[in-house]
C-alpha positions in Angstrom: 7.7 -15.3 -18.4 5.4 -13.6 -15.0 1.5 -13.9 -15.8 -0.9 -11.6 -14.8 -4.4 -13.3 -15.3 -7.7 -13.1 -13.6 -10.9 -14.9 -14.2 -13.9 -13.4 -13.6 -16.2 -15.0 -10.9 -19.7 -14.5 -11.3 -21.7 -13.9 -14.4 -23.0 -10.5 -13.2 -20.0 -8.4 -14.7 -21.0 -6.4 -17.3 -18.7 -5.6 -20.5 -17.5 -2.3 -18.9 -16.8 -4.4 -16.2 -14.8 -6.8 -17.9 -13.1 -3.9 -19.8 -12.1 -2.3 -16.9 -10.4 -5.6 -15.6 -8.5 -5.3 -18.3 -7.4 -2.1 -18.0 -5.7 -3.3 -14.9 -4.0 -6.5 -16.7 -3.0 -5.0 -19.9 -1.7 -1.6 -18.5 1.6 -4.2 -18.0 1.7 -5.3 -21.4 3.8 -1.8 -22.7 6.1 -1.1 -25.3 9.6 -1.1 -24.4 12.6 0.5 -26.7 15.8 0.7 -25.8 18.1 3.6 -27.2 22.0 3.1 -28.1 22.4 5.0 -24.8 20.8 2.6 -23.1 18.0 4.5 -21.2 14.7 3.0 -21.4 11.6 4.7 -23.5 8.4 3.5 -21.9 5.4 3.8 -24.0 2.3 2.8 -22.9 -0.7 1.2 -25.2 -3.8 0.6 -24.0 -6.5 1.2 -26.4 -5.7 -1.5 -28.8 -5.6 -4.5 -26.2 -8.8 -3.0 -24.3 -10.4 -3.7 -27.2 -10.6 -7.2 -27.5 -11.2 -7.5 -23.9 -11.9 -10.9 -22.4 -11.9 -12.9 -18.8 -8.9 -15.2 -18.4 -7.0 -13.1 -20.9 -3.0 -13.5 -19.6 -0.4 -10.6 -19.5 3.5 -11.9 -19.9 6.5 -10.1 -18.8 10.0 -10.9 -19.5 12.6 -10.5 -16.6 14.0 -7.5 -18.5 10.7 -5.6 -18.9 10.1 -6.2 -15.5 13.6 -4.4 -14.9 12.7 -2.0 -17.7 9.8 -1.2 -15.4 11.7 -1.3 -12.0 14.5 1.3 -13.4 11.5 3.7 -14.9 9.8 3.6 -11.2 12.8 4.3 -9.2 13.2 7.4 -11.9 9.9 8.3 -10.9 9.9 7.9 -7.1 13.2 10.5 -7.0 11.8 12.8 -8.4 9.3 13.3 -6.2 9.5 14.3 -2.4 9.9 11.5 0.8 7.2 13.1 2.3 4.1 13.5 0.0 1.8 16.5 -0.4 -1.4 15.5 -1.7 -4.5 16.9 -2.4 -8.1 14.6 -1.9 -10.2 13.1 -2.7 -8.5 9.8 -2.8 -8.4 6.2 -1.9 -6.1 4.2 0.9 -5.2 0.9 0.8 -3.3 -0.7 3.5 -1.0 -4.1 3.5 -1.3 -5.8 -0.2 1.3 -8.7 1.0 1.3 -10.6 -2.8 -2.5 -11.1 -2.5 -3.3 -10.5 -6.2 -6.6 -11.3 -6.5 -7.8 -9.2 -3.7 -6.0 -6.6 -5.4 -7.8 -6.4 -8.2 -10.6 -6.6 -5.8 -10.0 -3.3 -4.4 -10.0 -1.7 -7.4 -13.1 -3.2 -9.1 -14.6 -1.5 -5.8 -12.5 1.8 -6.1 -12.1 2.1 -9.5 -9.3 1.7 -11.4 -6.8 4.3 -12.4 -7.3 6.2 -13.2 -11.0 6.6 -12.2 -9.5 6.8 -8.4 -6.6 8.3 -7.1 -4.9 6.3 -5.0 -2.2 5.8 -2.2 -1.1 2.5 -0.7 0.6 2.5 2.7 3.4 -0.3 1.8 3.8 -3.7 2.2 2.8 -4.9 -1.3 5.2 -8.1 -1.4 6.1 -11.2 0.9 3.7 -14.1 2.4 1.4 -13.8 -0.4 1.7 -16.2 -3.5 1.9 -13.4 -6.4 4.0 -11.0 -5.0 5.5 -10.3 -8.5 2.2 -9.7 -10.2 1.1 -7.7 -7.5 4.4 -5.4 -7.6 4.1 -5.3 -11.1 0.7 -3.6 -11.4 1.5 -1.4 -8.6 4.4 -0.1 -10.0 2.9 -0.2 -14.2 0.3 2.1 -13.0 2.7 4.4 -11.0 4.9 4.6 -14.4 1.3 5.3 -16.7 -0.7 7.7 -13.7 2.5 9.4 -11.8 0.5 12.6 -10.4 -2.6 10.2 -9.4 -1.1 7.1 -8.0 0.7 6.9 -5.2 2.9 4.1 -3.1 4.7 4.2 0.2 7.7 2.3 1.6 6.5 -0.3 4.0 8.4 -2.4 6.1 8.9 -5.2 4.0 10.1 -3.7 1.2 13.8 -3.8 2.9 15.9 -6.3 1.3 16.8 -8.4 4.7 13.0 -8.7 5.6 11.9 -9.4 2.2 15.2 -11.7 2.1 13.4 -14.1 4.3 9.6 -13.6 3.8 9.0 -14.8 0.3 10.1 -12.4 -1.8 13.4 -13.0 -2.7 12.2 -16.8 -2.5 9.9 -16.0 -5.4 12.2 -13.8 -7.7 15.1 -16.6 -7.4 12.3 -19.6 -8.9 10.5 -17.6 -11.1 13.2 -15.2 -12.5 16.4 -14.6 -11.1 18.1 -12.8 -7.9 19.3 -10.3 -10.0 15.5 -9.6 -10.5 15.3 -9.6 -7.0 18.3 -6.8 -6.3 16.3 -4.7 -8.6 13.8 -4.6 -7.0 15.5 -3.8 -4.3 17.3 -1.0 -6.0 13.6 0.6 -6.7 12.3 0.2 -2.9 15.4 1.7 -1.9 14.2 4.6 -3.3 10.2 5.0 -2.3 8.6 7.7 -0.1 8.2 7.4 3.1 4.9 9.2 4.6 2.4 11.3 3.1 0.5 14.7 4.4 -3.3 14.8 2.6 -4.6 18.0 2.5 -2.5 19.4 5.4 -4.6 17.3 7.8 -3.8 13.8 7.1 -0.6 12.0 8.3 -0.1 8.8 6.3 2.6 6.4 6.6 3.3 2.2 6.9 4.3 1.5 10.7 3.6 4.9 13.3 5.8 7.5 14.8 9.0 8.3 15.9 10.4 9.8 19.1 12.5 11.5 17.0 9.7 13.3 14.6 10.0 16.7 16.3 8.9 17.9 12.7 8.1 17.3 9.2 11.4 18.6 7.9 13.4 15.9 9.4 11.2 13.2 7.3 11.9 15.6 3.8 16.1 15.9 5.0 15.9 12.2 4.3 18.2 11.3 1.2 17.5 8.2 -1.1 18.6 5.9 -2.0 18.7 3.9 1.2 18.1 1.0 2.7 15.8 1.0 6.5 18.5 1.2 9.6 17.9 -0.6 12.8 16.8 2.3 14.9 16.0 6.2 13.9 13.0 8.1 12.7 13.1 5.6 9.1 13.0 2.8 11.2 10.1 4.0 13.0 8.1 5.3 10.4 7.9 1.4 9.1 7.9 -0.7 12.5 6.1 1.3 15.3 2.5 0.6 16.6 -0.1 1.8 19.1 -0.7 0.4 22.3 -4.3 1.2 23.7 -2.3 0.3 27.1 1.0 2.3 26.7 1.5 5.8 28.2 4.5 7.9 26.2 6.6 4.9 24.2 6.4 1.3 24.6 8.7 -2.2 24.2 7.2 -3.1 20.6 7.3 -7.4 20.6 7.8 -6.9 17.1 11.4 -6.3 18.8 12.2 -3.2 16.1 10.9 0.4 17.0 8.7 0.7 19.4 4.7 1.7 20.4 3.0 4.4 21.2 -0.2 5.3 23.5 -3.0 7.8 22.8 -1.5 10.3 24.4 2.0 10.6 22.0 -1.4 10.8 19.1 -3.0 13.4 20.6 0.6 15.1 21.3 1.9 14.6 17.5 -1.8 16.0 16.3 -1.8 19.0 17.8 1.9 19.9 17.2 1.6 20.0 13.9 -2.1 20.9 13.4 -3.4 17.8 12.0 -7.0 15.7 12.2 -5.7 12.1 11.6 -3.4 9.8 11.0 -3.6 6.8 9.1 -1.3 3.2 9.1 -1.3 0.1 8.3 1.4 -2.6 9.2 -1.1 -4.5 11.6 -4.0 -6.8 11.1 -7.5 -5.9 12.1 -10.4 -7.8 12.4 -12.7 -5.5 9.7 -10.0 -4.2 7.6 -10.0 -0.9 9.4 -9.7 0.1 13.2 -9.6 2.9 14.9 -7.2 4.3 18.0 -7.2 7.1 20.0 -11.0 8.4 20.2 -10.6 8.0 16.2 -7.3 10.2 16.1 -5.3 6.9 13.8 -6.8 4.6 11.8 -5.0 1.4 11.0 -5.9 0.2 7.4 -5.4 -3.7 6.4 -6.5 -4.4 3.0 -5.1 -8.3 2.4 -8.7 -10.1 3.6 -8.1 -14.0 5.3 -4.5 -13.0 5.5 -2.0 -16.1 4.3 -4.9 -18.1 4.4 -4.4 -18.3 8.1 -6.8 -15.3 9.5 -10.6 -14.2 9.3 -9.9 -10.8 8.9 -11.9 -8.4 6.6 -9.7 -6.6 3.9 -10.4 -2.9 4.3 -9.9 0.5 2.1 -10.8 4.3 3.2 -12.3 7.3 1.0 -11.5 10.4 1.4 -13.7 13.0 -0.5 -13.1 16.4 -0.8 -14.3 18.1 2.2 -12.1 15.3 4.0 -14.6 13.0 5.1 -13.7 9.4 5.4 -15.5 6.3 4.6 -14.5 2.6 4.4 -15.1 0.0 1.8 -14.6 -3.6 2.9 -13.3 -6.8 1.4 -15.6 -9.1 3.1 -13.6 -12.3 4.4 -14.2 -15.6 3.0 -16.6 -18.2 4.8 -13.7 -20.6 5.3 -12.7 -21.5 8.9 -9.5 -19.3 9.5 -5.7 -21.1 11.0 -5.6 -18.4 13.4 -8.0 -16.5 15.6 -7.6 -12.6 14.9 -5.0 -10.6 17.5 -5.1 -6.9 16.4 -4.8 -3.6 17.9 -7.7 -4.5 20.8 -7.7 -8.1 21.4 -9.9 -9.3 19.0 -12.8 -6.8 19.7 -14.4 -4.2 17.4 -13.4 -0.7 18.4 -17.1 0.2 19.5 -19.0 2.7 18.1 -17.6 2.1 14.7 -19.9 0.8 12.1 -18.9 -1.3 9.2 -19.7 0.8 5.4 -19.6 4.2 4.7 -18.5 6.0 8.2 -17.4 9.3 8.5 -14.2 9.9 10.7 -15.1 13.1 13.3 -12.3 16.0 13.3 -11.3 15.9 10.0 -12.3 18.9 8.2 -10.6 20.1 5.3 -8.5 23.1 5.6 -10.4 26.4 4.1 
């Protein structure tokens, strides 16, 4: 059984806050009923469980329930476009990497669904200790609020990657290899990118030299694995590099790096104002690039317990004003020093907190 548990860390939590935490946890206490045809009927019932909301309450899921959650999520992903077209207001989060407690902290700050709309940029599993709790909660919210809660695919939502970096081993140890394969089938149907009010382009990794128009993304067929090269690979793997003009080699050994000039040309060609992506640890949880035309979000503070980075979440309001909420890192000394987009130096002119992103204006 998978156990989802969250102990309140401060005595100052209000009863309402406790109930909201319970909502986040108890959403996974779903009533699954199997018809003779084998199709899943999922009914979510929160009211009964929330009445007894209390700290330390545990939610358990069997392997069959998790598989059912994956199957239902997969259906929803395939029913929605591979290039999502979303409207503000919403909150955008970067990599989570199995840091389940930090995911709950993000919801505490931003509001538990459906209090706020969310877009996550991928990399839900691997590295962290609770990938199963993390992905199950995210999928449950997707099933419960399919038009308000959105998940993009990251490079770790790929069998060849999460087979190596932890998720496979966690599934095998706690349940079975068959469950890992079920997640793989689900991940192969995730959307790849999103447009917010036709002005903000979102993906996990970055741009591609093959990307000339948005229709190319829309034509990608699902289910699909992530290829070693090409458009889909680049959208999940590429990185910005301030020292590059045009396209460069990527130290990851996959995809490319791209310079500020590529960002400017892409935005101009598509009449966009901002690129929002994840994929890299950044010291303050968010970091601008190319004169604030691109922002990197990373939402896993103290990444793997080895870095002293903060976690960031970007809020986009109805006017497309972008502000940031920060999960501060713990005080313990990191094993490794930060090395991010700008070699550990904060971006000039960026202040932690609710800073507006210039140049992003809602289309009339």
